[in-house]
N, C-alpha and C positions, 0 to 999 in steps of 0.2 A: 641825575643818574648815576648810581656808583657801580664800579665794576665788580666782578664777582672775586673773590679772594685767589691768589695765585694757587694752582694745584701744587702738592708739595709731595715729592717720593722721598726715600731714605736710602743712601748709598749702602751699600753691603759688600762686604770681602768677596773677590770673586773665586770662582772655582770652576772649572772646565765643564760641568754639569750645566750650571746655571747660565753660564756665558756662551753656550755652544749655538744657539740660535742666531747669535751676532757674530760668531768668528771663533778663534782659536785663541786658548792659553798658552803661550810659548813659554815652557821651562824644562829644565833636567829635572824629571821626578823618578825616582826609586822604580814606583811601580812600570814604568815604561820600557818597551825593547831598547836595546841598545848594542852595539857593536864595538869591540875593544880597538883601540887606535892608538897610534902614537907607541907605537912596541909595547902595548899593554899599561900605559900609564896615563889613559885616558878613557872615558866613555863617549861615544858618539852615538847622540840621539836622534835620530832621522825623520825626515817629512815630518814636522812638528805643525805645521800649517800651509796649506795650500796656498801659492801666491799666482793669481790667474789674471789675465790680460784677455778682457772679452773683446776687445777692438778686433775687427779682420785685419789681418795686416799693418797694423800701425801701433804705435806706442813704443815708448824705449824705458827700459828697465832704469829706476831713479833711484838709487841711495843718497839719501839725503839726512840732515841732521835738523832737529826742530830743538831751539834752546828756549824751554819754557820758564817764562817766570813764576817766580813761587806765589801761590795763592794761599793767603793765611786766615781766611775767614771761615765759620763755622758752617755757613751756607752759600751756595751759587745760585741766582738768578739766569734763567737762559731763556733768550728770546728768539733763539735761532738753532736749526741743526743744518748740516751740510753731508752730501755723499759725495762718493766717488764711484758711479756706476758702472764702469769699465774695467775697474781694478779692483783688487785686493789691496788692503794698506797694512802694511806691518811696522808695528813699535815694538822699539827695545830699548828700555834704559842703558846707560853708558856709564852708570856709577849709581850706586846705593841710593834709593830714593823711594818716593811715592807719588802717587798720580790716581787721578780719577778718569774713568771713561763714560760718558753718559749715551746710550744708544738708544734707538728706535727701529722696527721695522718698518717696511711699507713700499710705496709702489711711487707714483710721482709726489706724493706728500707722506711726511712720517704719521704712521699709526701710533698715535699718544698712548692707546691702549697698550702697548708693548714696551713704552719706556721704561728704563732701568738705568741705575748707576751702580758701579763697581769701583772698588776701592782696589789698586793695584799695588804690591810692594816687594820691595826686594828684587831678586833677579827673575823677574817676570815681565813677558812681553805680551803683547796681545795682537790679533789680527781682526780687521774688520774684513767680513765678506763684499764683494761688489754691492753696492747699493744700500747698504746699511749706512742709515742716518746715524751722525754721531754729532757732539759737541767736540769744539776743537780741544785739544790736549791740554790738561790743566794738572800743573806740579803741585802737590800739596807740602806747605810748610818751607821748601827751598827750592832754588832752581835747580831744574833737570835737564838734563840733555838727552833726548831719545832720536836713536837712529830709526829712519824711514825706509820702507821699501814700498815702490809703488811703480804702476806702470802709465807713464804719461806721455800726452803728445802736444803739449801746451796750446790747447784750445780750450775753449769753454766748456767744453764736455767734460774735462779733467774734475770738476768738482762744480755740484749743484748746491745752491743755498736756498733753504725754505724759512723765512720768518715765521715765527709762531704769533697765533691771535692773540693769546694770553701767555704771560709769564709764566714759568714752571720754575719754583724753588726745589732744589735737590740739598739735604742735609747730608752734610759728610760725617 
């Protein structure tokens, strides 16, 4: 008996509208409202993403860095997704680079009908809403450091992993 071929999706450039079901795109964009700052030498863009802690009375705000190895292949085959059920997770690049996020909605398990992949370039970050399923951060072309903001309490509840019944291929 042969198994069915893997499902294939194509990564697309990220836009705030296309990504809105999964989180926010974080970037200083000219069409956004801003406040003058630093005696007029800067523009301050406020409240670009909600950073939520859904745990009652627990969890610590964690600022950490993910140093992502370079991925240089034209496709990624994924066999799992993870989620952080109680916290937003924010990623901001610390240098110019390119990365991909692979996301899905769902409750106890990923809803693979909502699976999407987005390419992020330059000075753009992203947030995952609490409970959004995602593949681990993947830097494209070269190593990339990503600053991460997340609420954690160092229990198993910080991260839930789901193994996929069949691999899925993401074309970059």
